TORPAFI-541228 format. One line per 3 residues: number of its first residue (from 1); their letters; for each residue x negated, y negated, z negated of C-alpha. Coordinates in nm, 2 decimals. Each point is the difference from the previous one (the first is absolute). Layout:
<atoms>
NUM = A = X Y Z ~ ... $
</atoms>
This chain:
<atoms>
1 = MNP = -0.01 -0.02 0.00 ~ -0.09 -0.34 0.05 ~ -0.19 -0.17 -0.27 $
4 = ERM = 0.19 -0.32 0.05 ~ 0.33 0.20 0.00 ~ -0.06 0.17 -0.35 $
7 = QLK = -0.11 -0.33 -0.15 ~ 0.33 -0.13 0.10 ~ 0.15 0.27 -0.14 $
10 = GLL = -0.17 -0.05 -0.32 ~ 0.09 -0.34 0.01 ~ 0.38 0.06 0.09 $
13 = AES = 0.00 0.23 -0.29 ~ -0.16 -0.19 -0.25 ~ 0.25 -0.32 0.08 $
16 = KKK = 0.27 0.25 -0.03 ~ -0.12 0.11 -0.36 ~ -0.05 -0.39 -0.10 $
19 = FQL = 0.35 -0.07 0.13 ~ 0.17 0.28 -0.19 ~ -0.18 -0.10 -0.35 $
22 = LDT = 0.12 -0.38 0.09 ~ 0.35 0.10 0.05 ~ -0.02 0.20 -0.34 $
25 = EAS = -0.11 -0.27 -0.16 ~ 0.24 -0.26 0.12 ~ 0.29 0.24 -0.06 $
28 = GLV = -0.13 0.01 -0.35 ~ -0.02 -0.35 -0.03 ~ 0.34 -0.07 0.12 $
31 = ILL = 0.12 0.21 -0.28 ~ -0.19 -0.18 -0.24 ~ 0.15 -0.31 0.13 $
34 = RTL = 0.35 0.12 -0.07 ~ -0.09 0.04 -0.36 ~ -0.18 -0.28 -0.02 $
37 = LNP = 0.31 -0.22 0.11 ~ 0.26 0.16 -0.11 ~ 0.34 -0.17 0.07 $
40 = YAE = 0.15 0.11 -0.32 ~ -0.25 -0.12 -0.24 ~ -0.05 -0.36 -0.14 $
43 = IKD = -0.17 -0.25 0.24 ~ -0.20 -0.08 -0.27 ~ -0.13 0.31 -0.05 $
46 = LDT = -0.11 0.08 0.34 ~ -0.37 0.04 0.01 ~ -0.04 -0.21 0.37 $
49 = KKA = -0.38 -0.05 -0.05 ~ -0.02 0.40 0.06 ~ 0.25 -0.02 0.24 $
52 = CAT = -0.16 -0.27 0.18 ~ -0.35 0.17 -0.01 ~ 0.15 0.34 0.09 $
55 = MQR = 0.23 -0.19 0.31 ~ -0.35 -0.16 0.12 ~ -0.15 0.37 0.02 $
58 = LNK = 0.29 0.15 0.19 ~ -0.03 -0.32 0.23 ~ -0.40 0.08 0.04 $
61 = IVE = 0.13 0.39 0.07 ~ 0.26 -0.09 0.24 ~ -0.27 -0.20 0.24 $
64 = EIN = -0.25 0.27 -0.06 ~ 0.27 0.27 0.12 ~ 0.12 -0.25 0.32 $
67 = ILD = -0.37 -0.02 0.08 ~ -0.07 0.39 -0.02 ~ 0.32 0.04 0.19 $
70 = IKI = -0.11 -0.13 0.30 ~ -0.35 0.12 -0.03 ~ 0.16 0.36 -0.05 $
73 = KKL = 0.20 -0.04 0.34 ~ -0.30 -0.18 0.19 ~ -0.21 0.33 -0.11 $
76 = ELE = 0.29 0.26 0.10 ~ 0.04 -0.17 0.34 ~ -0.39 0.05 0.06 $
79 = LE = 0.03 0.35 -0.10 ~ 0.26 0.08 0.26 $
</atoms>
């Protein structure tokens, strides 16, 4: 097999694995945000600093996932 093709396959596998890890982390952060922003809790009891930090991390993950998604699609097209 062509060495360049092997490298592309390795890069694709690595990108997909990173995508999965980020997706799993994002899902956990969404659950955490739902807990932190409990609509039944008193407003004064909400931990908005923690919710804000969690949202910022979630936003970074979504940006990374979007970049990875594009990269994965390009790699898959190159391997066709």
